[in-house]
C-alpha positions as CSV (number, residue, x, y, z in Angstrom):
1,X,-0.1,-0.1,0.6
2,X,1.2,3.2,-1.1
3,X,1.9,5.4,2.4
4,X,0.1,9.0,0.8
5,X,-3.4,6.9,0.2
6,X,-2.4,6.3,4.6
7,X,-1.4,9.9,4.9
8,X,-4.9,11.6,3.1
9,X,-6.9,8.9,5.7
10,X,-5.0,9.5,8.6
11,X,-5.1,13.5,8.4
12,X,-9.1,13.2,7.4
13,X,-8.9,11.6,11.6
14,X,-6.9,14.3,13.3
15,X,-10.0,17.2,12.3
16,X,-10.4,17.1,16.5
17,X,-7.1,18.5,16.3
18,X,-5.6,22.2,17.1
19,X,-5.5,23.6,12.9
20,X,-1.7,23.7,14.6
21,X,-1.0,20.5,15.4
22,X,-2.7,19.6,12.3
23,X,-0.3,21.5,9.8
24,X,2.2,20.0,11.9
25,X,1.5,16.7,11.3
26,X,0.6,17.1,7.5
27,X,3.9,19.1,6.6
28,X,5.4,16.5,8.0
29,X,4.0,13.6,7.0
30,X,4.0,15.1,3.4
31,X,8.0,14.8,3.6
32,X,8.2,11.5,4.9
33,X,5.2,10.0,2.3
34,X,6.7,12.0,-0.5
35,X,10.8,10.0,0.7
36,X,8.9,7.3,0.2
37,X,7.5,7.7,-2.6
38,X,11.2,8.8,-4.1
39,X,12.2,5.3,-2.8
40,X,10.1,3.2,-3.9
41,X,9.1,2.3,-0.3
42,X,5.7,1.1,0.7
43,X,3.7,1.1,3.8
44,X,4.3,-2.2,4.2
45,X,8.1,-2.1,4.0
46,X,8.4,0.6,6.5
47,X,10.7,-0.5,9.6
48,X,13.1,1.1,11.8
49,X,15.3,0.9,9.1
50,X,13.9,2.9,6.9
51,X,12.6,5.5,9.1
52,X,16.3,6.0,10.5
53,X,17.7,6.0,5.9
54,X,14.6,8.7,6.5
55,X,16.0,10.5,8.8
56,X,19.1,10.3,6.8
57,X,18.1,11.8,3.9
58,X,16.2,14.2,6.0
59,X,19.9,15.9,8.0
60,X,21.4,15.9,4.5
61,X,18.5,17.4,2.4
62,X,16.3,19.2,4.7
63,X,17.7,23.2,5.1
64,X,17.0,24.5,9.0
65,X,15.0,27.7,9.6
66,X,17.3,29.2,11.9
67,X,20.2,31.3,10.7
68,X,23.1,29.5,11.2
69,X,22.3,25.5,11.5
70,X,23.4,23.2,9.2
71,X,21.9,20.6,10.6
72,X,18.2,19.1,11.6
73,X,18.2,19.5,15.4
74,X,17.3,16.4,17.3
75,X,14.1,17.6,18.6
76,X,13.1,17.8,14.9
77,X,14.4,14.5,14.2
78,X,12.1,13.3,17.1
79,X,9.1,15.2,16.4
80,X,9.0,13.2,12.3
81,X,9.6,10.2,14.6
82,X,6.6,10.4,16.6
83,X,5.0,11.6,13.7
84,X,5.8,8.6,11.5
85,X,5.1,6.2,14.6
86,X,1.3,8.0,15.1
87,X,0.8,6.8,11.5
88,X,1.7,3.9,11.4
89,X,-0.3,3.4,14.3
C-alpha cells in the first residue's frame, strides 16, 4: 500500500486536533510520504531501518530555518519519528 494513501486517511482523522497540530502533522508526514515515493518504499516496508534512512536523508537535504544552523535538531528529528509512529499505529 502506498504511504500517501494512508496519509490522506490519517489527516482526515485528526480534524479534532488544533489547527497548528494538524499543520505540523501534515508538513512532517508529507515530507516522509514524498521520501517514501522517491525511495520506492511502501507502507508494508516501513521499519526502523527505513525510518533511519529517511532521517539520514532529511539531515542531508533539509534546510533548517534558523540562521547559522547546518543540520536539523534532535528535537525536530524526534518530532518526525513520533509523527511517523503515530501514522503507522
